[in-house]
C-alpha positions, 0 to 999 in steps of 0.5 A, a space after each residue: 541514461 537520460 531517464 531512469 526507470 524507477 519501476 522494477 517488476 518483482 521476480 518473486 511471485 511469492 513476495 509479501 506484497 503479492 500475497 497482500 494484493 491477492 487478498 491478505 496474509 496471515 499475521 504473526 498471531 495466525 489471524 488472516 488479515 485482508 484489506 477489508 478486515 484491516 479497515 474494520 480496525 479504527 486506528 488503521 482506518 484513521 491512518 489510511 484516512 490521514 495519509 490519503 487526505 494528505 496525498 489528495 491535498 497536494 498540488 498537482 505539480 508536487 504530486 506529479 513529481 512523486 
């Protein structure tokens, strides 16, 4: 095959990723974690900031290959 397909849709609607996208998931401590509540934690926010700034600083050609 000349071009391979990298995207494989999930057949499990109850997967962990789909639960997170739906608005959060219960952590092992029993506390509901949503994207908004996770961003309130300074360490989590710092990690997200570093990853997003690094991805934003990549040249377009390199970013396009990812």
